DOPADREN-352533 format. One record per atom (N, C-alpha, C, CB): residue in three letters; y, x, z. Coordinates in steps of 0.2 Angstrom, whole numbers, padded with zeros to 4 digits, always signed. Glycine has a CB too. Layout:
N
ALAYXZ ...
This chain:
233
MET+0701-0148-0596 MET+0703-0141-0593 MET+0697-0139-0589 MET+0711-0142-0588 GLN+0696-0132-0590 GLN+0691-0128-0585 GLN+0695-0126-0578 GLN+0688-0122-0589 LEU+0692-0126-0573 LEU+0693-0122-0567 LEU+0689-0117-0565 LEU+0694-0126-0562 ILE+0690-0111-0564 ILE+0687-0106-0562 ILE+0689-0103-0555 ILE+0687-0102-0569 THR+0684-0103-0549 THR+0687-0100-0544 THR+0684-0093-0543 THR+0685-0104-0538 VAL+0688-0088-0542 VAL+0687-0081-0541 VAL+0689-0079-0534 VAL+0691-0078-0546 ALA+0684-0076-0531 ALA+0685-0074-0524 ALA+0683-0067-0523 ALA+0681-0079-0518 GLY+0685-0064-0517 GLY+0682-0056-0516 GLY+0685-0054-0510 GLY+0686-0051-0523 SER+0683-0048-0507 SER+0687-0046-0502 SER+0693-0042-0504 SER+0682-0042-0499 PRO+0698-0039-0500 PRO+0704-0036-0501 PRO+0703-0030-0507 PRO+0707-0035-0495 SER+0707-0029-0511 SER+0708-0024-0515 SER+0701-0022-0520 SER+0710-0018-0511 VAL+0697-0027-0521 VAL+0691-0026-0525 VAL+0693-0026-0533 VAL+0684-0032-0524 GLY+0699-0028-0534 GLY+0701-0028-0541 GLY+0701-0035-0545 GLY+0696-0024-0545 LYS+0702-0040-0541 LYS+0701-0047-0543 LYS+0707-0048-0549 LYS+0702-0052-0537 THR+0713-0046-0547 THR+0719-0047-0551 THR+0718-0043-0558 THR+0725-0045-0546 SER+0716-0037-0557 SER+0715-0033-0564 SER+0710-0037-0568 SER+0713-0026-0562 VAL+0705-0038-0565 VAL+0699-0042-0570 VAL+0701-0048-0572 VAL+0693-0044-0566 ILE+0705-0052-0569 ILE+0708-0059-0571 ILE+0713-0058-0577 ILE+0712-0064-0566 LEU+0717-0053-0576 LEU+0722-0051-0581 LEU+0719-0049-0587 LEU+0727-0045-0578 ARG+0714-0045-0587 ARG+0710-0043-0593 ARG+0706-0048-0596 ARG+0706-0037-0591 VAL+0702-0053-0593 VAL+0700-0058-0596 VAL+0704-0063-0599 VAL+0696-0061-0592 SER+0709-0064-0595 SER+0714-0070-0598 SER+0717-0067-0605 SER+0721-0071-0593 GLU+0718-0061-0604 GLU+0721-0059-0612 GLU+0716-0059-0617 GLU+0724-0051-0611 VAL+0709-0059-0615 VAL+0704-0059-0620 VAL+0704-0067-0623 VAL+0696-0056-0617 LEU+0705-0071-0617 LEU+0704-0078-0619 LEU+0709-0081-0623 LEU+0703-0081-0613 ARG+0715-0078-0621 ARG+0722-0080-0625 ARG+0721-0078-0632 ARG+0729-0076-0622 GLN+0718-0072-0633 GLN+0717-0070-0640 GLN+0712-0075-0644 GLN+0715-0063-0641 GLU+0708-0079-0640 GLU+0704-0083-0643 GLU+0706-0090-0644 GLU+0697-0082-0639 GLY+0712-0091-0641 GLY+0716-0097-0643 GLY+0717-0101-0637 GLY+0712-0100-0649 LEU+0715-0099-0630 LEU+0715-0104-0625 LEU+0722-0102-0622 LEU+0708-0104-0620 LYS+0724-0108-0618 LYS+0730-0107-0614 LYS+0727-0106-0607 LYS+0736-0114-0615 VAL+0728-0100-0603 VAL+0726-0099-0597 VAL+0732-0099-0592 VAL+0724-0093-0597 GLY+0731-0101-0586 GLY+0735-0100-0581 GLY+0732-0098-0574 GLY+0739-0107-0580 VAL+0735-0097-0569 VAL+0732-0094-0563 VAL+0736-0097-0557 VAL+0734-0086-0563 ALA+0731-0100-0552 ALA+0734-0101-0545 ALA+0732-0096-0541 ALA+0730-0108-0542 LYS+0738-0092-0538 LYS+0736-0086-0534 LYS+0737-0088-0526 LYS+0741-0080-0536 PHE+0732-0088-0523 PHE+0732-0089-0516 PHE+0732-0082-0513 PHE+0726-0093-0514 ASP+0736-0082-0507 ASP+0737-0076-0503 ASP+0738-0077-0497 ASP+0741-0071-0505 SER+0739-0072-0492 SER+0739-0073-0485 SER+0745-0073-0483 SER+0736-0069-0482 LEU+0749-0067-0484 LEU+0756-0067-0481 LEU+0761-0065-0487 LEU+0758-0061-0475 SER+0759-0061-0491 SER+0764-0060-0497 SER+0760-0057-0503 SER+0770-0055-0494 THR+0762-0059-0509 THR+0760-0056-0515 THR+0765-0054-0519 THR+0755-0060-0517 SER+0764-0049-0524 SER+0768-0048-0530 SER+0763-0048-0536 SER+0771-0042-0529 ASP+0756-0051-0535 ASP+0753-0052-0541 ASP+0756-0057-0546 ASP+0747-0053-0540 ASP+0759-0061-0544 ASP+0762-0066-0548 ASP+0767-0064-0553 ASP+0765-0071-0545 LYS+0770-0058-0552 LYS+0775-0055-0556 LYS+0771-0051-0562 LYS+0779-0049-0552 LEU+0764-0049-0560 LEU+0760-0046-0565 LEU+0758-0051-0570 LEU+0754-0044-0562 TYR+0756-0057-0568 TYR+0755-0062-0572 TYR+0761-0065-0576 TYR+0752-0067-0568 GLU+0766-0066-0574 GLU+0772-0068-0577 GLU+0774-0063-0583 GLU+0779-0069-0572 GLN+0774-0056-0581 GLN+0774-0051-0586 GLN+0770-0052-0593 GLN+0773-0045-0584 LYS+0764-0054-0592 LYS+0760-0055-0597 LYS+0760-0062-0600 LYS+0753-0053-0595 GLY+0765-0066-0598 GLY+0766-0073-0600 GLY+0761-0078-0598 GLY+0767-0072-0606 PHE+0758-0078-0592 PHE+0753-0082-0590 PHE+0756-0087-0586 PHE+0747-0079-0587 PRO+0756-0093-0586 PRO+0759-0098-0580 PRO+0755-0096-0574 PRO+0758-0106-0582 VAL+0760-0096-0569 VAL+0756-0094-0561 VAL+0759-0099-0556 VAL+0757-0086-0559 ALA+0756-0101-0553 ALA+0758-0105-0546 ALA+0756-0100-0539 ALA+0755-0112-0544 VAL+0760-0100-0534 VAL+0758-0096-0529 VAL+0758-0099-0523 VAL+0763-0091-0528 GLY+0752-0099-0518 GLY+0752-0101-0512 GLY+0751-0097-0506 GLY+0748-0106-0511 LEU+0755-0096-0502 LEU+0754-0092-0496 LEU+0752-0096-0490 LEU+0760-0087-0495 ALA+0746-0094-0487 ALA+0743-0097-0481 ALA+0747-0096-0475 ALA+0736-0095-0479 GLY+0750-0090-0474 GLY+0754-0088-0468 GLY+0749-0088-0462 GLY+0759-0094-0466 ALA+0750-0092-0457 ALA+0746-0092-0451 ALA+0739-0095-0452 ALA+0750-0095-0446 LEU+0738-0099-0457 LEU+0732-0103-0458 LEU+0727-0098-0461 LEU+0733-0109-0461 CYS+0720-0100-0460 CYS+0715-0098-0464 CYS+0715-0099-0471 CYS+0708-0101-0461 PRO+0715-0093-0475 PRO+0715-0094-0482 PRO+0711-0099-0485 PRO+0713-0087-0485 ASP+0705-0100-0483 ASP+0700-0104-0485 ASP+0702-0111-0484 ASP+0695-0102-0482 HIS+0704-0113-0478 HIS+0707-0119-0477 HIS+0713-0121-0480 HIS+0708-0120-0470 TYR+0717-0116-0482 TYR+0723-0118-0485 TYR+0721-0119-0492 TYR+0730-0112-0484 PHE+0717-0115-0495 PHE+0714-0116-0502 PHE+0711-0124-0503 PHE+0708-0110-0504 VAL+0707-0125-0499 VAL+0704-0132-0500 VAL+0709-0138-0499 VAL+0698-0132-0494 SER+0713-0137-0495 SER+0718-0141-0494 SER+0724-0142-0500 SER+0721-0138-0489 ASN+0724-0138-0505 ASN+0729-0137-0510 ASN+0725-0136-0517 ASN+0733-0130-0509 VAL+0720-0135-0518 VAL+0716-0133-0524 VAL+0717-0140-0529 VAL+0708-0132-0523 GLU+0717-0146-0526 GLU+0717-0152-0529 GLU+0724-0153-0533 GLU+0716-0158-0524 ASP+0729-0150-0529 ASP+0736-0150-0532 ASP+0737-0146-0537 ASP+0741-0150-0528 CYS+0733-0139-0536 CYS+0734-0134-0541 CYS+0731-0136-0548 CYS+0730-0127-0537 LEU+0725-0140-0547 LEU+0722-0144-0554 LEU+0727-0148-0557 LEU+0717-0147-0552 ALA+0730-0152-0553 ALA+0736-0157-0557 ALA+0741-0153-0560 ALA+0739-0162-0551 TRP+0743-0147-0556 TRP+0748-0143-0559 TRP+0746-0140-0565 TRP+0751-0137-0555 GLY+0739-0138-0566 GLY+0737-0134-0572 GLY+0736-0140-0577 GLY+0732-0130-0570 GLN+0735-0146-0576 GLN+0735-0151-0581 GLN+0741-0153-0584 GLN+0734-0156-0579 ARG+0747-0153-0579 ARG+0754-0154-0582 ARG+0755-0148-0586 ARG+0759-0154-0577 GLN+0753-0142-0585 GLN+0756-0136-0589 GLN+0752-0136-0595 GLN+0755-0129-0586 GLY+0747-0141-0597 GLY+0743-0141-0603 GLY+0738-0135-0604 GLY+0747-0142-0608 LEU+0736-0132-0598 LEU+0731-0127-0598 LEU+0724-0129-0601 LEU+0731-0124-0593 ASP+0721-0124-0604 ASP+0714-0125-0606 ASP+0710-0122-0601 ASP+0714-0122-0613 LEU+0712-0117-0597 LEU+0708-0114-0592 LEU+0713-0112-0586 LEU+0705-0109-0594 LEU+0711-0114-0579 LEU+0715-0113-0574 LEU+0710-0108-0569 LEU+0718-0120-0570 ILE+0712-0103-0568 ILE+0708-0098-0563 ILE+0712-0097-0556 ILE+0707-0089-0567 SER+0708-0099-0551 SER+0710-0099-0545 SER+0708-0093-0541 SER+0708-0105-0543 GLU+0713-0088-0540 GLU+0712-0082-0536 GLU+0713-0082-0530 GLU+0717-0076-0538 SER+0707-0081-0526 SER+0708-0082-0517 SER+0711-0076-0516 SER+0701-0084-0513 ALA+0714-0076-0509 ALA+0716-0071-0505 ALA+0711-0066-0504 ALA+0718-0073-0499 GLY+0712-0060-0503 GLY+0707-0055-0500 GLY+0703-0058-0493 GLY+0711-0048-0499 LEU+0698-0060-0495 LEU+0694-0064-0489 LEU+0689-0061-0486 LEU+0690-0070-0493 CYS+0688-0063-0479 CYS+0683-0060-0475 CYS+0676-0062-0478 CYS+0684-0062-0467 ASN+0671-0059-0477 ASN+0664-0060-0479 ASN+0661-0066-0478 ASN+0659-0055-0477 ARG+0664-0070-0474 ARG+0661-0077-0471 ARG+0664-0082-0476 ARG+0663-0078-0464 CYS+0669-0081-0479 CYS+0672-0086-0483 CYS+0669-0089-0488 CYS+0679-0085-0485 SER+0670-0095-0491 SER+0666-0099-0496 SER+0671-0103-0500 SER+0660-0103-0493 PRO+0676-0100-0504 PRO+0680-0105-0508 PRO+0676-0107-0515 PRO+0688-0101-0510 HIS+0671-0110-0515 HIS+0668-0112-0521 HIS+0666-0119-0521 HIS+0663-0108-0524 VAL+0667-0122-0526 VAL+0666-0130-0527 VAL+0660-0131-0531 VAL+0673-0135-0529 THR+0657-0136-0529 THR+0650-0138-0532 THR+0653-0141-0539 THR+0646-0145-0528 GLY+0649-0138-0545 GLY+0652-0141-0551 GLY+0658-0137-0554 GLY+0655-0147-0551 VAL+0660-0133-0552 VAL+0665-0128-0554 VAL+0663-0121-0554 VAL+0672-0129-0551 MET+0664-0117-0559 MET+0661-0111-0560 MET+0664-0106-0554 MET+0664-0108-0568 ALA+0659-0103-0551 ALA+0662-0098-0546 ALA+0661-0091-0547 ALA+0658-0100-0539 ILE+0665-0087-0546 ILE+0664-0080-0547 ILE+0666-0076-0541 ILE+0668-0078-0553 CYS+0661-0071-0540 CYS+0663-0066-0533 CYS+0664-0059-0536 CYS+0658-0067-0527 VAL+0670-0057-0534 VAL+0671-0049-0536 VAL+0669-0045-0531 VAL+0679-0048-0538 VAL+0666-0040-0532 VAL+0663-0034-0527 VAL+0664-0028-0530 VAL+0656-0034-0525 ASP+0665-0024-0525 ASP+0668-0016-0526 ASP+0661-0012-0526 ASP+0673-0013-0520 ALA+0659-0008-0531 ALA+0654-0004-0530 ALA+0655+0002-0526 ALA+0652-0002-0537 LEU+0661+0004-0524 LEU+0662+0009-0519 LEU+0661+0007-0512 LEU+0668+0011-0520 ALA+0660+0000-0511 ALA+0659-0003-0504 ALA+0653-0001-0501 ALA+0659-0010-0504 GLY+0648+0002-0505 GLY+0642+0004-0501 GLY+0636-0001-0503 GLY+0643+0003-0494 VAL+0630+0002-0504 VAL+0624-0002-0507 VAL+0623-0008-0503 VAL+0618+0003-0509 HIS+0624-0007-0496 HIS+0622-0013-0491 HIS+0627-0019-0491 HIS+0620-0011-0483 THR+0633-0018-0494 THR+0638-0022-0493 THR+0636-0030-0496 THR+0643-0019-0497 PRO+0633-0030-0502 PRO+0631-0037-0504 PRO+0628-0042-0498 PRO+0627-0036-0508 LYS+0622-0039-0494 LYS+0620-0043-0490 LYS+0624-0044-0484 LYS+0615-0040-0488 LYS+0630-0041-0483 LYS+0634-0042-0478 LYS+0639-0048-0480 LYS+0638-0035-0477 ILE+0639-0049-0486 ILE+0644-0055-0489 ILE+0640-0062-0488 ILE+0645-0054-0497 GLY+0643-0067-0486 GLY+0640-0073-0486 GLY+0641-0077-0491 GLY+0643-0077-0481 PRO+0642-0084-0490 PRO+0642-0088-0497 PRO+0647-0087-0502 PRO+0643-0095-0495 MET+0652-0083-0501 MET+0657-0080-0506 MET+0652-0077-0512 MET+0661-0075-0503 LEU+0648-0073-0510 LEU+0643-0070-0515 LEU+0637-0074-0516 LEU+0641-0064-0512 ARG+0634-0076-0510 ARG+0627-0079-0512 ARG+0627-0086-0515 ARG+0622-0080-0506 LEU+0633-0089-0516 LEU+0632-0095-0519 LEU+0636-0095-0526 LEU+0634-0101-0514 ALA+0638-0089-0528 ALA+0642-0088-0534 ALA+0638-0089-0540 ALA+0644-0081-0534 ASP+0641-0091-0546 ASP+0637-0091-0552 ASP+0636-0085-0555 ASP+0640-0096-0556 LEU+0642-0081-0554 LEU+0643-0074-0557 LEU+0645-0069-0552 LEU+0649-0075-0563 VAL+0643-0063-0552 VAL+0645-0058-0549 VAL+0648-0052-0552 VAL+0639-0055-0546 VAL+0655-0052-0552 VAL+0657-0046-0556 VAL+0658-0039-0551 VAL+0665-0047-0559 ILE+0655-0034-0554 ILE+0655-0027-0550 ILE+0660-0023-0553 ILE+0648-0024-0550 THR+0665-0021-0549 THR+0671-0017-0551 THR+0670-0009-0549 THR+0677-0020-0548 LYS+0674-0005-0552 LYS+0673+0002-0550 LYS+0667+0005-0551 LYS+0675+0002-0544 GLY+0663+0002-0555 GLY+0656+0006-0557 GLY+0657+0012-0560 GLY+0652+0001-0562 ASP+0663+0014-0564 ASP+0664+0020-0568 ASP+0665+0025-0562 ASP+0669+0020-0573 ILE+0666+0024-0556 ILE+0667+0030-0551 ILE+0661+0033-0548 ILE+0672+0027-0546 VAL+0655+0029-0548 VAL+0649+0030-0546 VAL+0644+0032-0551 VAL+0647+0024-0542 SER+0639+0035-0549 SER+0633+0037-0554 SER+0630+0031-0556 SER+0628+0041-0550 GLN+0626+0032-0562 GLN+0621+0026-0565 GLN+0617+0025-0560 GLN+0617+0028-0572 VAL+0614+0029-0556 VAL+0608+0027-0551 VAL+0612+0022-0545 VAL+0605+0035-0547 GLU+0618+0024-0543 GLU+0622+0020-0538 GLU+0623+0013-0541 GLU+0628+0024-0536 ARG+0625+0013-0548 ARG+0626+0007-0550 ARG+0621+0002-0550 ARG+0629+0007-0557 GLU+0615+0005-0553 GLU+0609+0001-0553 GLU+0606-0001-0546 GLU+0604+0006-0557 VAL+0607+0003-0541 VAL+0605+0001-0534 VAL+0610-0004-0531 VAL+0604+0007-0530 PHE+0616-0004-0532 PHE+0621-0008-0531 PHE+0619-0015-0533 PHE+0627-0006-0533 ALA+0618-0015-0540 ALA+0616-0021-0544 ALA+0610-0024-0541 ALA+0615-0021-0550 TYR+0605-0020-0539 TYR+0599-0023-0537 TYR+0600-0026-0530 TYR+0594-0017-0536 HIS+0605-0023-0526 HIS+0606-0027-0519 HIS+0610-0033-0520 HIS+0609-0022-0514 VAL+0614-0034-0525 VAL+0617-0039-0527 VAL+0612-0045-0529 VAL+0622-0038-0532 ARG+0608-0043-0534 ARG+0602-0048-0535 ARG+0597-0050-0529 ARG+0596-0045-0541 LEU+0597-0046-0525 LEU+0593-0048-0518 LEU+0597-0053-0515 LEU+0593-0041-0513 ALA+0604-0052-0514 ALA+0608-0057-0511 ALA+0609-0064-0513 ALA+0614-0054-0510 ASN+0609-0062-0521 ASN+0610-0069-0524 ASN+0605-0069-0530 ASN+0618-0071-0526 PRO+0599-0070-0530 PRO+0595-0070-0536 PRO+0596-0075-0541 PRO+0589-0070-0535 GLY+0600-0080-0541 GLY+0602-0084-0546 GLY+0608-0083-0550 GLY+0603-0091-0544 ALA+0612-0078-0548 ALA+0618-0077-0551 ALA+0617-0071-0556 ALA+0623-0075-0546 ARG+0621-0071-0561 ARG+0621-0065-0565 ARG+0626-0060-0563 ARG+0622-0067-0571 ALA+0624-0053-0564 ALA+0629-0048-0562 ALA+0631-0044-0567 ALA+0625-0044-0557 LEU+0638-0043-0569 LEU+0642-0040-0573 LEU+0645-0034-0570 LEU+0647-0045-0576 PHE+0645-0029-0573 PHE+0650-0023-0571 PHE+0656-0024-0576 PHE+0646-0016-0572 CYS+0662-0024-0573 CYS+0668-0024-0577 CYS+0673-0019-0575 CYS+0671-0031-0578 ASN+0677-0016-0579 ASN+0683-0012-0577 ASN+0689-0015-0579 ASN+0682-0006-0580 GLY+0693-0017-0574 GLY+0700-0021-0574 GLY+0705-0016-0578 GLY+0702-0023-0566 ILE+0704-0010-0577 ILE+0709-0005-0581 ILE+0707-0004-0588 ILE+0708+0002-0577 THR+0702-0002-0590 THR+0699-0001-0596 THR+0697-0006-0600 THR+0694+0003-0596 GLY+0695-0012-0597 GLY+0693-0018-0601 GLY+0685-0018-0601 GLY+0697-0018-0608 GLN+0682-0012-0600 GLN+0675-0013-0601 GLN+0671-0018-0598 GLN+0673-0006-0600 GLY+0667-0021-0601 GLY+0663-0027-0599 GLY+0667-0034-0599 GLY+0661-0026-0591 ILE+0673-0034-0601 ILE+0678-0041-0600 ILE+0675-0046-0606 ILE+0686-0039-0601 THR+0673-0043-0612 THR+0671-0047-0617 THR+0665-0051-0614 THR+0668-0043-0623 ASP+0660-0049-0611 ASP+0655-0051-0608 ASP+0657-0058-0603 ASP+0652-0045-0606 LEU+0662-0056-0599 LEU+0664-0059-0594 LEU+0667-0066-0597 LEU+0669-0054-0591 ALA+0671-0065-0602 ALA+0675-0070-0605 ALA+0669-0074-0609 ALA+0680-0068-0610 ARG+0664-0071-0612 ARG+0659-0076-0615 ARG+0655-0080-0610 ARG+0654-0072-0619 ALA+0654-0078-0604 ALA+0651-0082-0597 ALA+0656-0087-0595 ALA+0649-0078-0590 ILE+0663-0086-0595 ILE+0668-0091-0594 ILE+0668-0097-0599 ILE+0673-0088-0593 HIS+0667-0096-0605 HIS+0666-0100-0610 HIS+0661-0106-0608 HIS+0664-0097-0616 GLN+0655-0104-0605 GLN+0651-0108-0603 GLN+0652-0113-0596 GLN+0645-0103-0601 ALA+0659-0112-0594 ALA+0660-0116-0588 ALA+0661-0124-0589 ALA+0666-0112-0584 PRO+0659-0128-0585 PRO+0660-0135-0587 PRO+0668-0137-0586 PRO+0656-0139-0582 ASP+0669-0142-0589 ASP+0676-0144-0589 ASP+0677-0148-0582 ASP+0677-0149-0594 THR+0683-0148-0579 THR+0685-0151-0573 THR+0689-0156-0573 THR+0687-0147-0570 GLY+0687-0162-0573 GLY+0692-0168-0574 GLY+0695-0169-0568 GLY+0688-0174-0575 ALA+0692-0169-0562 ALA+0696-0171-0556 ALA+0692-0168-0549 ALA+0696-0179-0556 LEU+0694-0166-0545 LEU+0691-0164-0538 LEU+0690-0169-0533 LEU+0696-0159-0535 GLU+0693-0174-0533 GLU+0692-0180-0528 GLU+0684-0182-0528 GLU+0696-0186-0531 GLY+0682-0182-0522 GLY+0675-0183-0521 GLY+0671-0176-0522 GLY+0672-0189-0527 SER+0673-0171-0525 SER+0669-0166-0526 SER+0668-0162-0518 SER+0672-0161-0531 ARG+0662-0158-0518 ARG+0661-0155-0511 ARG+0661-0148-0512 ARG+0654-0157-0508 LEU+0662-0144-0507 LEU+0662-0136-0506 LEU+0654-0135-0507 LEU+0665-0133-0499 ARG+0653-0129-0509 ARG+0646-0126-0509 ARG+0643-0125-0502 ARG+0646-0119-0513 PHE+0648-0123-0497 PHE+0646-0122-0491 PHE+0652-0123-0486 PHE+0644-0115-0490 PRO+0650-0125-0480 PRO+0656-0126-0475 PRO+0660-0120-0474 PRO+0654-0129-0468 MET+0666-0121-0473 MET+0672-0117-0471 MET+0670-0115-0465 MET+0678-0119-0471 PRO+0673-0108-0464 PRO+0672-0105-0456 PRO+0675-0110-0451 PRO+0676-0097-0456 ALA+0672-0110-0445 ALA+0673-0114-0440 ALA+0680-0112-0438 ALA+0668-0114-0435 ALA+0684-0118-0435 ALA+0691-0116-0433 ALA+0693-0120-0426 ALA+0696-0118-0438 VAL+0699-0122-0425 VAL+0700-0125-0419 VAL+0699-0122-0413 VAL+0698-0130-0420 CYS+0701-0117-0411 CYS+0700-0114-0405 CYS+0708-0113-0403 CYS+0696-0107-0406 PRO+0709-0111-0397 PRO+0717-0111-0394 PRO+0720-0105-0399 PRO+0717-0107-0385 TYR+0717-0100-0400 TYR+0721-0094-0404 TYR+0722-0097-0412 TYR+0717-0087-0404 CYS+0718-0103-0414 CYS+0720-0105-0421 CYS+0727-0109-0421 CYS+0714-0111-0422 VAL+0729-0111-0414 VAL+0735-0115-0415 VAL+0741-0112-0411 VAL+0733-0122-0412 GLY+0740-0105-0410 GLY+0746-0101-0408 GLY+0745-0098-0401 GLY+0752-0104-0409 GLU+0740-0099-0398 GLU+0739-0096-0391 GLU+0739-0088-0392 GLU+0732-0099-0387 THR+0742-0084-0388 THR+0742-0077-0388 THR+0739-0074-0381 THR+0748-0074-0390 ALA+0738-0077-0376 ALA+0736-0075-0370 ALA+0728-0073-0369 ALA+0737-0080-0364 ILE+0727-0068-0367 ILE+0719-0066-0366 ILE+0716-0068-0360 ILE+0719-0059-0368 GLY+0711-0071-0360 GLY+0707-0073-0353 GLY+0703-0079-0355 GLY+0713-0075-0346 GLU+0698-0080-0350 GLU+0694-0085-0351 GLU+0697-0092-0350 GLU+0688-0085-0347 THR+0703-0092-0346 THR+0706-0098-0344 THR+0710-0101-0350 THR+0711-0097-0338 HIS+0711-0097-0355 HIS+0715-0099-0361 HIS+0710-0100-0367 HIS+0720-0093-0363 GLN+0704-0100-0365 GLN+0699-0101-0370 GLN+0696-0107-0370 GLN+0695-0096-0371 ARG+0698-0112-0375 ARG+0695-0119-0375 ARG+0693-0120-0382 ARG+0700-0125-0372 GLY+0688-0126-0383 GLY+0687-0129-0389 GLY+0680-0124-0392 GLY+0693-0129-0392 ASN+0682-0122-0398 ASN+0677-0118-0403 ASN+0677-0111-0401 ASN+0678-0119-0411 VAL+0674-0109-0395 VAL+0674-0102-0393 VAL+0667-0099-0393 VAL+0677-0101-0386 LYS+0666-0094-0396 LYS+0659-0091-0395 LYS+0659-0085-0393 LYS+0656-0090-0401 LYS+0655-0083-0387 LYS+0655-0077-0384 LYS+0649-0073-0385 LYS+0655-0079-0376 MET+0650-0067-0385 MET+0644-0061-0386 MET+0639-0061-0380 MET+0647-0054-0386 GLN+0633-0059-0381 GLN+0628-0059-0376 GLN+0627-0051-0375 GLN+0622-0063-0378 PHE+0626-0049-0369 PHE+0625-0042-0367 PHE+0618-0041-0364 PHE+0631-0039-0362 ASP+0614-0036-0366 ASP+0607-0035-0364 ASP+0607-0033-0357 ASP+0603-0029-0369 ASP+0612-0029-0355 ASP+0612-0027-0348 ASP+0613-0032-0343 ASP+0617-0021-0346 LEU+0617-0037-0345 LEU+0619-0043-0340 LEU+0613-0048-0340 LEU+0625-0048-0343 GLU+0609-0048-0345 GLU+0603-0053-0346 GLU+0597-0050-0342 GLU+0601-0054-0355 ALA+0597-0043-0342 ALA+0592-0039-0338 ALA+0593-0040-0331 ALA+0591-0032-0340 ALA+0599-0040-0329 ALA+0601-0042-0322 ALA+0599-0048-0319 ALA+0609-0041-0320 
């Protein structure tokens, strides 16, 4: 079975792209399933079920979606194997730009939105910079020049990744994405595998339920801003 990790910020079109490419792969004879991760709630599982794709849902709740993912992805792999899948696609929650849900040896896809602005790729951390493939959505809404400039900035942020324009509504570009997924390595087991980049730092008082504001309540992993006017004084 192949495992693919698909990550991206909120509302960039991850689910639409996954649905489209899954339909193409199914037509080619592959049994495809999805492990859908989200933060508080999701209805995307209904979309996958309507199309006949097996889907497992995990909601992180109060936990960081990245930490929740890495704690559960091995169980998702086992679920996919029990389902007899040929391909399991892990769809992340809409993540912050610091997140990094990519595993060494597992094909990693980052979905970005061409409407986000040409400087967005350099603001995205390991989620984009360590991906194998960057899927750019909503390119039909901007001009050809804007598409080319955006793709150029993607290549600057991750020179080693291939960038593809895909439309989750019309299906344009999906065949190229399906062809790229066919090249993904098989995933036998994840035990002993490593993330491509450390998760965002955690374990401060607010991670474990603190709500009071003030330095007396701030302990552990706390990072403070530096202000020029105070340094000059």
